[in-house]
OpenMM code with the backbone's topology and positions (N, CA, C; nanometers):
from openmm import Vec3, app, unit

residues = "UNK UNK UNK UNK UNK UNK UNK UNK UNK UNK UNK UNK UNK UNK UNK UNK UNK UNK UNK UNK UNK UNK UNK UNK UNK UNK UNK UNK UNK UNK UNK UNK UNK UNK UNK UNK UNK UNK UNK UNK UNK UNK UNK UNK UNK UNK UNK UNK UNK UNK UNK UNK UNK UNK UNK UNK UNK UNK UNK UNK UNK UNK UNK UNK UNK UNK UNK UNK UNK UNK UNK UNK UNK UNK UNK UNK UNK UNK UNK UNK UNK UNK UNK UNK UNK UNK UNK UNK UNK UNK UNK UNK UNK UNK UNK UNK UNK UNK UNK UNK UNK UNK UNK UNK UNK UNK UNK UNK UNK UNK UNK UNK UNK UNK UNK UNK UNK UNK UNK UNK UNK UNK UNK UNK UNK UNK UNK UNK UNK UNK UNK UNK UNK UNK UNK UNK UNK UNK UNK UNK UNK".split()
positions = [
    Vec3(-6.6767, 6.3931, -14.4751),
    Vec3(-6.5556, 6.4345, -14.5438),
    Vec3(-6.4695, 6.5242, -14.4552),
    Vec3(-6.5347, 6.6244, -14.3895),
    Vec3(-6.4590, 6.7138, -14.3023),
    Vec3(-6.3974, 6.6386, -14.1861),
    Vec3(-6.4699, 6.5421, -14.1337),
    Vec3(-6.4171, 6.4645, -14.0213),
    Vec3(-6.2931, 6.3848, -14.0618),
    Vec3(-6.2896, 6.3382, -14.1858),
    Vec3(-6.1720, 6.2647, -14.2344),
    Vec3(-6.0517, 6.3582, -14.2417),
    Vec3(-6.0716, 6.4786, -14.2966),
    Vec3(-5.9622, 6.5761, -14.3059),
    Vec3(-5.9114, 6.6155, -14.1674),
    Vec3(-6.0026, 6.6341, -14.0746),
    Vec3(-5.9643, 6.6687, -13.9378),
    Vec3(-5.8926, 6.5511, -13.8721),
    Vec3(-5.9398, 6.4288, -13.8966),
    Vec3(-5.8736, 6.3098, -13.8429),
    Vec3(-5.7333, 6.2922, -13.8975),
    Vec3(-5.7141, 6.3178, -14.0256),
    Vec3(-5.5805, 6.3092, -14.0867),
    Vec3(-5.4881, 6.4133, -14.0242),
    Vec3(-5.5397, 6.5337, -14.0034),
    Vec3(-5.4589, 6.6383, -13.9406),
    Vec3(-5.4239, 6.6008, -13.7972),
    Vec3(-5.5156, 6.5370, -13.7272),
    Vec3(-5.4871, 6.4878, -13.5929),
    Vec3(-5.3733, 6.3858, -13.5959),
    Vec3(-5.3748, 6.2991, -13.6944),
    Vec3(-5.2669, 6.2009, -13.7113),
    Vec3(-5.1336, 6.2704, -13.7411),
    Vec3(-5.1373, 6.3754, -13.8207),
    Vec3(-5.0154, 6.4529, -13.8488),
    Vec3(-4.9583, 6.5090, -13.7192),
    Vec3(-5.0460, 6.5596, -13.6313),
    Vec3(-4.9996, 6.6106, -13.5025),
    Vec3(-4.9358, 6.5009, -13.4182),
    Vec3(-4.9904, 6.3811, -13.4217),
    Vec3(-4.9319, 6.2705, -13.3454),
    Vec3(-4.7925, 6.2373, -13.3978),
    Vec3(-4.7779, 6.2338, -13.5298),
    Vec3(-4.6472, 6.2039, -13.5898),
    Vec3(-4.5459, 6.3117, -13.5543),
    Vec3(-4.5860, 6.4386, -13.5651),
    Vec3(-4.4950, 6.5483, -13.5303),
    Vec3(-4.4599, 6.5419, -13.3821),
    Vec3(-4.5583, 6.5121, -13.2972),
    Vec3(-4.5327, 6.5001, -13.1540),
    Vec3(-4.4325, 6.3898, -13.1228),
    Vec3(-4.4460, 6.2753, -13.1891),
    Vec3(-4.3515, 6.1653, -13.1671),
    Vec3(-4.2114, 6.2054, -13.2133),
    Vec3(-4.2026, 6.2770, -13.3242),
    Vec3(-4.0732, 6.3233, -13.3742),
    Vec3(-4.0091, 6.4203, -13.2744),
    Vec3(-4.0879, 6.5087, -13.2177),
    Vec3(-4.0351, 6.6026, -13.1183),
    Vec3(-3.9872, 6.5316, -12.9928),
    Vec3(-4.0600, 6.4312, -12.9483),
    Vec3(-4.0153, 6.3538, -12.8319),
    Vec3(-3.8842, 6.2816, -12.8651),
    Vec3(-3.8743, 6.2272, -12.9853),
    Vec3(-3.7512, 6.1628, -13.0317),
    Vec3(-3.6343, 6.2609, -13.0255),
    Vec3(-3.6547, 6.3829, -13.0759),
    Vec3(-3.5489, 6.4849, -13.0724),
    Vec3(-3.5170, 6.5274, -12.9299),
    Vec3(-3.6182, 6.5378, -12.8450),
    Vec3(-3.5964, 6.5801, -12.7067),
    Vec3(-3.5050, 6.4836, -12.6329),
    Vec3(-3.5127, 6.3561, -12.6673),
    Vec3(-3.4296, 6.2561, -12.6004),
    Vec3(-3.3028, 6.2237, -12.6781),
    Vec3(-3.2616, 6.3149, -12.7658),
    Vec3(-3.1304, 6.3021, -12.8291),
    Vec3(-3.1292, 6.2551, -12.9720),
    Vec3(-3.2422, 6.2265, -13.0312),
    Vec3(-3.2446, 6.1859, -13.1716),
    Vec3(-3.1976, 6.2990, -13.2609),
    Vec3(-3.1314, 6.2647, -13.3695),
    Vec3(-3.0782, 6.3685, -13.4584),
    Vec3(-3.1326, 6.3593, -13.6006),
    Vec3(-3.2060, 6.2532, -13.6328),
    Vec3(-3.2573, 6.2379, -13.7686),
    Vec3(-3.3482, 6.3551, -13.8041),
    Vec3(-3.3147, 6.4263, -13.9103),
    Vec3(-3.3979, 6.5339, -13.9622),
    Vec3(-3.3904, 6.6656, -13.8891),
    Vec3(-3.3143, 6.6720, -13.7813),
    Vec3(-3.3147, 6.7937, -13.7001),
    Vec3(-3.2518, 6.9119, -13.7729),
    Vec3(-3.1565, 6.8889, -13.8608),
    Vec3(-3.0906, 6.9996, -13.9314),
    Vec3(-3.1827, 7.0686, -14.0310),
    Vec3(-3.2874, 7.0012, -14.0745),
    Vec3(-3.3788, 7.0601, -14.1723),
    Vec3(-3.4920, 7.1384, -14.1072),
    Vec3(-3.5031, 7.1341, -13.9751),
    Vec3(-3.6171, 7.1988, -13.9108),
    Vec3(-3.5791, 7.3172, -13.8231),
    Vec3(-3.4520, 7.3517, -13.8197),
    Vec3(-3.4087, 7.4670, -13.7415),
    Vec3(-3.3573, 7.5754, -13.8354),
    Vec3(-3.4093, 7.6981, -13.8217),
    Vec3(-3.3620, 7.8062, -13.9091),
    Vec3(-3.2160, 7.8400, -13.8814),
    Vec3(-3.1438, 7.8736, -13.9868),
    Vec3(-3.0036, 7.9128, -13.9752),
    Vec3(-2.9844, 8.0513, -14.0348),
    Vec3(-2.8752, 8.1164, -13.9926),
    Vec3(-2.8411, 8.2457, -14.0501),
    Vec3(-2.7946, 8.2240, -14.1936),
    Vec3(-2.8045, 8.3260, -14.2726),
    Vec3(-2.7735, 8.3165, -14.4144),
    Vec3(-2.6300, 8.2691, -14.4405),
    Vec3(-2.5359, 8.3138, -14.3600),
    Vec3(-2.3949, 8.2835, -14.3841),
    Vec3(-2.3409, 8.1730, -14.2943),
    Vec3(-2.4270, 8.0960, -14.2342),
    Vec3(-2.3825, 7.9988, -14.1355),
    Vec3(-2.4650, 7.8716, -14.1426),
    Vec3(-2.4073, 7.7648, -14.0930),
    Vec3(-2.4823, 7.6407, -14.0807),
    Vec3(-2.5293, 7.6202, -13.9367),
    Vec3(-2.4986, 7.7172, -13.8496),
    Vec3(-2.5398, 7.7067, -13.7105),
    Vec3(-2.6827, 7.7568, -13.6945),
    Vec3(-2.7653, 7.6815, -13.6223),
    Vec3(-2.9051, 7.7227, -13.6050),
    Vec3(-2.9174, 7.8540, -13.5272),
    Vec3(-3.0225, 7.9271, -13.5583),
    Vec3(-3.0500, 8.0534, -13.4907),
    Vec3(-3.0844, 8.0275, -13.3442),
    Vec3(-3.1485, 7.9156, -13.3166),
    Vec3(-3.1829, 7.8809, -13.1794),
    Vec3(-3.1455, 7.7370, -13.1517),
    Vec3(-3.1192, 7.7099, -13.0256),
    Vec3(-3.0860, 7.5753, -12.9807),
    Vec3(-3.1935, 7.5291, -12.8824),
    Vec3(-3.2962, 7.4602, -12.9322),
    Vec3(-3.4024, 7.4174, -12.8399),
    Vec3(-3.3499, 7.3193, -12.7355),
    Vec3(-3.3987, 7.3370, -12.6152),
    Vec3(-3.3599, 7.2482, -12.5052),
    Vec3(-3.4591, 7.1339, -12.4933),
    Vec3(-3.4231, 7.0363, -12.4130),
    Vec3(-3.5046, 6.9173, -12.3980),
    Vec3(-3.6456, 6.9507, -12.3492),
    Vec3(-3.6579, 7.0306, -12.2440),
    Vec3(-3.7897, 7.0591, -12.1878),
    Vec3(-3.8764, 7.1379, -12.2855),
    Vec3(-3.8168, 7.2321, -12.3558),
    Vec3(-3.8925, 7.3081, -12.4548),
    Vec3(-3.9423, 7.2204, -12.5676),
    Vec3(-3.8571, 7.1315, -12.6134),
    Vec3(-3.8947, 7.0396, -12.7208),
    Vec3(-4.0043, 6.9446, -12.6741),
    Vec3(-3.9913, 6.8941, -12.5516),
    Vec3(-4.0956, 6.8074, -12.4953),
    Vec3(-4.2277, 6.8824, -12.4807),
    Vec3(-4.2210, 7.0084, -12.4396),
    Vec3(-4.3422, 7.0888, -12.4247),
    Vec3(-4.4137, 7.1029, -12.5590),
    Vec3(-4.3402, 7.1313, -12.6650),
    Vec3(-4.4008, 7.1460, -12.7974),
    Vec3(-4.4556, 7.0112, -12.8443),
    Vec3(-4.3849, 6.9020, -12.8131),
    Vec3(-4.4354, 6.7683, -12.8461),
    Vec3(-4.5666, 6.7397, -12.7752),
    Vec3(-4.5743, 6.7731, -12.6475),
    Vec3(-4.6990, 6.7544, -12.5720),
    Vec3(-4.8096, 6.8441, -12.6268),
    Vec3(-4.7740, 6.9648, -12.6692),
    Vec3(-4.8708, 7.0541, -12.7322),
    Vec3(-4.9281, 6.9887, -12.8582),
    Vec3(-4.8438, 6.9211, -12.9347),
    Vec3(-4.8916, 6.8516, -13.0559),
    Vec3(-4.9895, 6.7404, -13.0198),
    Vec3(-4.9591, 6.6640, -12.9148),
    Vec3(-5.0518, 6.5592, -12.8712),
    Vec3(-5.1832, 6.6208, -12.8234),
    Vec3(-5.1738, 6.7311, -12.7504),
    Vec3(-5.2939, 6.8013, -12.7042),
    Vec3(-5.3768, 6.8501, -12.8232),
    Vec3(-5.3094, 6.9070, -12.9235),
    Vec3(-5.3799, 6.9569, -13.0424),
    Vec3(-5.4499, 6.8427, -13.1148),
    Vec3(-5.3860, 6.7266, -13.1200),
    Vec3(-5.4472, 6.6102, -13.1828),
    Vec3(-5.5756, 6.5708, -13.1100),
    Vec3(-5.5683, 6.5636, -12.9782),
    Vec3(-5.6858, 6.5279, -12.8987),
    Vec3(-5.7935, 6.6352, -12.9123),
    Vec3(-5.7534, 6.7617, -12.9108),
    Vec3(-5.8497, 6.8711, -12.9245),
    Vec3(-5.9298, 6.8585, -13.0545),
    Vec3(-5.8617, 6.8293, -13.1634),
    Vec3(-5.9325, 6.8124, -13.2905),
    Vec3(-6.0290, 6.6942, -13.2842),
    Vec3(-5.9846, 6.5847, -13.2245),
    Vec3(-6.0710, 6.4676, -13.2128),
    Vec3(-6.1907, 6.4943, -13.1208),
    Vec3(-6.1697, 6.5720, -13.0159),
    Vec3(-6.2802, 6.6102, -12.9274),
    Vec3(-6.3808, 6.6936, -13.0052),
    Vec3(-6.3308, 6.7879, -13.0827),
    Vec3(-6.4198, 6.8808, -13.1514),
    Vec3(-6.5086, 6.8100, -13.2540),
    Vec3(-6.4597, 6.7008, -13.3134),
    Vec3(-6.5439, 6.6269, -13.4094),
    Vec3(-6.6140, 6.5090, -13.3425),
    Vec3(-6.6075, 6.5058, -13.2086),
    Vec3(-6.6769, 6.4055, -13.1281),
    Vec3(-6.6256, 6.2639, -13.1533),
    Vec3(-6.4960, 6.2516, -13.1794),
    Vec3(-6.4349, 6.1204, -13.1993),
    Vec3(-6.3628, 6.0728, -13.0728),
    Vec3(-6.3331, 6.1643, -12.9836),
    Vec3(-6.2708, 6.1337, -12.8547),
    Vec3(-6.3823, 6.1475, -12.7513),
    Vec3(-6.4518, 6.0385, -12.7246),
    Vec3(-6.5783, 6.0444, -12.6506),
    Vec3(-6.5626, 6.0664, -12.5010),
    Vec3(-6.4421, 6.0574, -12.4487),
    Vec3(-6.4215, 6.0796, -12.3055),
    Vec3(-6.4495, 6.2259, -12.2703),
    Vec3(-6.4195, 6.3157, -12.3633),
    Vec3(-6.4426, 6.4588, -12.3440),
    Vec3(-6.5393, 6.5053, -12.4525),
    Vec3(-6.6397, 6.5779, -12.4122),
    Vec3(-6.7394, 6.6283, -12.5073),
    Vec3(-6.6973, 6.7642, -12.5627),
    Vec3(-6.7327, 6.7921, -12.6895),
    Vec3(-6.7058, 6.9260, -12.7436),
    Vec3(-6.7782, 7.0311, -12.6596),
    Vec3(-6.7152, 7.1451, -12.6433),
    Vec3(-6.7716, 7.2503, -12.5595),
    Vec3(-6.7332, 7.3866, -12.6167),
    Vec3(-6.7864, 7.4927, -12.5604),
    Vec3(-6.7412, 7.6254, -12.6036),
    Vec3(-6.5900, 7.6440, -12.5845),
    Vec3(-6.5352, 7.5832, -12.4795),
    Vec3(-6.3907, 7.5923, -12.4576),
    Vec3(-6.3138, 7.5262, -12.5717),
    Vec3(-6.3539, 7.4066, -12.6121),
    Vec3(-6.2831, 7.3388, -12.7212),
    Vec3(-6.2980, 7.4168, -12.8514),
    Vec3(-6.4136, 7.4791, -12.8699),
    Vec3(-6.4333, 7.5624, -12.9884),
    Vec3(-6.3366, 7.6804, -12.9890),
    Vec3(-6.3253, 7.7497, -12.8761),
    Vec3(-6.2361, 7.8649, -12.8688),
    Vec3(-6.0897, 7.8233, -12.8755),
    Vec3(-6.0563, 7.7083, -12.8236),
    Vec3(-5.9190, 7.6584, -12.8369),
    Vec3(-5.8861, 7.6284, -12.9833),
    Vec3(-5.9840, 7.5767, -13.0576),
    Vec3(-5.9632, 7.5530, -13.2007),
    Vec3(-5.9454, 7.6850, -13.2763),
    Vec3(-6.0249, 7.7841, -13.2422),
    Vec3(-6.0086, 7.9155, -13.3064),
    Vec3(-5.8704, 7.9719, -13.2742),
    Vec3(-5.8288, 7.9601, -13.1487),
    Vec3(-5.6961, 8.0071, -13.1087),
    Vec3(-5.5867, 7.9320, -13.1842),
    Vec3(-5.6005, 7.8000, -13.1956),
    Vec3(-5.5033, 7.7212, -13.2716),
    Vec3(-5.4974, 7.7658, -13.4165),
    Vec3(-5.6119, 7.7920, -13.4760),
    Vec3(-5.6156, 7.8392, -13.6134),
    Vec3(-5.5411, 7.9703, -13.6307),
    Vec3(-5.5602, 8.0627, -13.5360),
    Vec3(-5.4915, 8.1918, -13.5425),
    Vec3(-5.3414, 8.1747, -13.5231),
    Vec3(-5.3020, 8.0931, -13.4263),
    Vec3(-5.1596, 8.0712, -13.3984),
    Vec3(-5.0888, 8.0130, -13.5209),
    Vec3(-5.1472, 7.9126, -13.5838),
    Vec3(-5.0820, 7.8517, -13.6992),
    Vec3(-5.0839, 7.9428, -13.8214),
    Vec3(-5.1854, 8.0258, -13.8341),
    Vec3(-5.1857, 8.1247, -13.9420),
    Vec3(-5.0738, 8.2265, -13.9211),
    Vec3(-5.0553, 8.2709, -13.7969),
    Vec3(-4.9459, 8.3635, -13.7672),
    Vec3(-4.8103, 8.2980, -13.7937),
    Vec3(-4.7972, 8.1692, -13.7610),
    Vec3(-4.6719, 8.0982, -13.7895),
    Vec3(-4.6456, 8.0938, -13.9393),
    Vec3(-4.7496, 8.0708, -14.0184),
    Vec3(-4.7331, 8.0663, -14.1641),
    Vec3(-4.6915, 8.2027, -14.2185),
    Vec3(-4.7477, 8.3089, -14.1638),
    Vec3(-4.7087, 8.4432, -14.2063),
    Vec3(-4.5635, 8.4688, -14.1679),
    Vec3(-4.5264, 8.4336, -14.0464),
    Vec3(-4.3878, 8.4405, -14.0031),
    Vec3(-4.3550, 8.5629, -13.9210),
    Vec3(-4.2294, 8.5672, -13.8764),
    Vec3(-4.1826, 8.6788, -13.7947),
    Vec3(-4.1017, 8.7782, -13.8762),
    Vec3(-4.0836, 8.7539, -14.0022),
    Vec3(-4.0201, 8.8518, -14.0891),
    Vec3(-3.8774, 8.8215, -14.1294),
    Vec3(-3.8049, 8.7421, -14.0516),
    Vec3(-3.6646, 8.7189, -14.0851),
    Vec3(-3.6355, 8.5744, -14.1232),
    Vec3(-3.6723, 8.4788, -14.0384),
    Vec3(-3.6312, 8.3398, -14.0600),
    Vec3(-3.7433, 8.2441, -14.0982),
    Vec3(-3.8665, 8.2686, -14.0551),
    Vec3(-3.9749, 8.1727, -14.0793),
    Vec3(-4.0952, 8.2400, -14.1433),
    Vec3(-4.1752, 8.1593, -14.2110),
    Vec3(-4.2996, 8.2076, -14.2698),
    Vec3(-4.2839, 8.2491, -14.4151),
    Vec3(-4.3967, 8.2786, -14.4759),
    Vec3(-4.3971, 8.3151, -14.6164),
    Vec3(-4.3273, 8.4487, -14.6427),
    Vec3(-4.3200, 8.5358, -14.5427),
    Vec3(-4.2634, 8.6695, -14.5627),
    Vec3(-4.1246, 8.6839, -14.5016),
    Vec3(-4.0518, 8.5740, -14.4920),
    Vec3(-3.9173, 8.5785, -14.4348),
    Vec3(-3.8200, 8.6491, -14.5298),
    Vec3(-3.7147, 8.7062, -14.4737),
    Vec3(-3.6127, 8.7750, -14.5540),
    Vec3(-3.5023, 8.6800, -14.5979),
    Vec3(-3.4653, 8.5872, -14.5105),
    Vec3(-3.3594, 8.4913, -14.5435),
    Vec3(-3.4249, 8.3716, -14.6104),
    Vec3(-3.3994, 8.3568, -14.7414),
    Vec3(-3.4728, 8.2590, -14.8213),
    Vec3(-3.3858, 8.1519, -14.8865),
    Vec3(-3.2554, 8.1540, -14.8648),
    Vec3(-3.1689, 8.0629, -14.9393),
    Vec3(-3.1066, 7.9526, -14.8553),
    Vec3(-3.1415, 7.9445, -14.7290),
    Vec3(-3.0881, 7.8368, -14.6463),
    Vec3(-3.1717, 7.7103, -14.6677),
    Vec3(-3.1194, 7.6005, -14.6214),
    Vec3(-3.1917, 7.4729, -14.6329),
    Vec3(-3.3271, 7.4818, -14.5628),
    Vec3(-3.3254, 7.5370, -14.4400),
    Vec3(-3.4501, 7.5509, -14.3666),
    Vec3(-3.5485, 7.6409, -14.4411),
    Vec3(-3.5003, 7.7531, -14.4924),
    Vec3(-3.5896, 7.8490, -14.5593),
    Vec3(-3.6591, 7.7851, -14.6790),
    Vec3(-3.5873, 7.7047, -14.7540),
    Vec3(-3.6476, 7.6370, -14.8691),
    Vec3(-3.7517, 7.5348, -14.8236),
    Vec3(-3.7195, 7.4604, -14.7181),
    Vec3(-3.8153, 7.3639, -14.6625),
    Vec3(-3.9369, 7.4364, -14.6063),
    Vec3(-3.9122, 7.5500, -14.5433),
    Vec3(-4.0204, 7.6271, -14.4836),
    Vec3(-4.1176, 7.6766, -14.5904),
    Vec3(-4.0636, 7.7269, -14.6998),
    Vec3(-4.1484, 7.7770, -14.8075),
    Vec3(-4.2249, 7.6636, -14.8753),
    Vec3(-4.1588, 7.5514, -14.8953),
    Vec3(-4.2201, 7.4406, -14.9688),
    Vec3(-4.3119, 7.3551, -14.8830),
    Vec3(-4.2814, 7.3425, -14.7540),
    Vec3(-4.3534, 7.2445, -14.6736),
    Vec3(-4.4095, 7.3002, -14.5426),
    Vec3(-4.3248, 7.3583, -14.4566),
    Vec3(-4.3669, 7.3940, -14.3217),
    Vec3(-4.4755, 7.5022, -14.3194),
    Vec3(-4.4546, 7.6112, -14.3928),
    Vec3(-4.5548, 7.7185, -14.3925),
    Vec3(-4.6865, 7.6748, -14.4573),
    Vec3(-4.6829, 7.6044, -14.5721),
    Vec3(-4.8112, 7.5541, -14.6247),
    Vec3(-4.8808, 7.4581, -14.5280),
    Vec3(-4.8032, 7.3769, -14.4574),
    Vec3(-4.8626, 7.2879, -14.3578),
    Vec3(-4.9291, 7.3688, -14.2470),
    Vec3(-4.8682, 7.4786, -14.2073),
    Vec3(-4.9281, 7.5640, -14.1046),
    Vec3(-5.0576, 7.6274, -14.1539),
    Vec3(-5.0635, 7.6645, -14.2811),
    Vec3(-5.1881, 7.7169, -14.3370),
    Vec3(-5.2947, 7.6084, -14.3334),
    Vec3(-5.2575, 7.4877, -14.3736),
    Vec3(-5.3510, 7.3745, -14.3701),
    Vec3(-5.4039, 7.3518, -14.2292),
    Vec3(-5.3120, 7.3461, -14.1319),
    Vec3(-5.3514, 7.3226, -13.9932),
    Vec3(-5.4419, 7.4353, -13.9445),
    Vec3(-5.4096, 7.5577, -13.9802),
    Vec3(-5.4920, 7.6719, -13.9432),
    Vec3(-5.6340, 7.6561, -13.9966),
    Vec3(-5.6450, 7.6207, -14.1228),
    Vec3(-5.7775, 7.6013, -14.1823),
    Vec3(-5.8537, 7.4874, -14.1155),
    Vec3(-5.7841, 7.3801, -14.0840),
    Vec3(-5.8486, 7.2656, -14.0191),
    Vec3(-5.8979, 7.3040, -13.8791),
    Vec3(-5.8159, 7.3760, -13.8037),
    Vec3(-5.8598, 7.4209, -13.6711),
    Vec3(-5.9833, 7.5086, -13.6829),
    Vec3(-5.9809, 7.6021, -13.7768),
    Vec3(-6.0965, 7.6916, -13.7928),
    Vec3(-6.2191, 7.6137, -13.8391),
    Vec3(-6.1993, 7.5182, -13.9296),
    Vec3(-6.3101, 7.4334, -13.9727),
    Vec3(-6.3661, 7.3541, -13.8555),
    Vec3(-6.2767, 7.2971, -13.7751),
    Vec3(-6.3207, 7.2178, -13.6599),
    Vec3(-6.3973, 7.3032, -13.5595),
    Vec3(-6.3647, 7.4300, -13.5506),
    Vec3(-6.4341, 7.5148, -13.4541),
    Vec3(-6.5799, 7.5401, -13.4944),
    Vec3(-6.6125, 7.5202, -13.6221),
    Vec3(-6.7491, 7.5437, -13.6684),
    Vec3(-6.8318, 7.4160, -13.6820),
    Vec3(-6.7733, 7.3031, -13.6476),
    Vec3(-6.8466, 7.1762, -13.6547),
    Vec3(-6.9196, 7.1527, -13.5233),
] * unit.nanometer
topology = app.Topology()
chain = topology.addChain("A")
for resn in residues:
    res = topology.addResidue(resn, chain)
    for name in ("N", "CA", "C"):
        topology.addAtom(name, app.Element.getBySymbol(name[0]), res)
């Protein structure tokens, strides 16, 4: 059962990674819903560049493989203490993302009425909690 949940989360990372690569090469579908904006503006707080977006996309692919390695589904690489600690680190990073930085993202954000903020509360932050739990679960398998 745990392996299925971890496998599904790995698939989620692949989908997110493909979406990020799509955006990095100029795709615009859905991009307005994933960038935080100031309360009085429709302009995003940050403008991610191509290389940064590609880096995060590659990180998603790496995270997918890491989860598969940890449950011994990616047989080219064996689970190790390093993969365990990387899973613990991933769990902490995604938990911190869910908590947020205090202003634009996370459960404790101050700006709550923008399109992004509503999506973040309903979908992105809970997904980060889920991913955090899955990483921590994978580290103990």
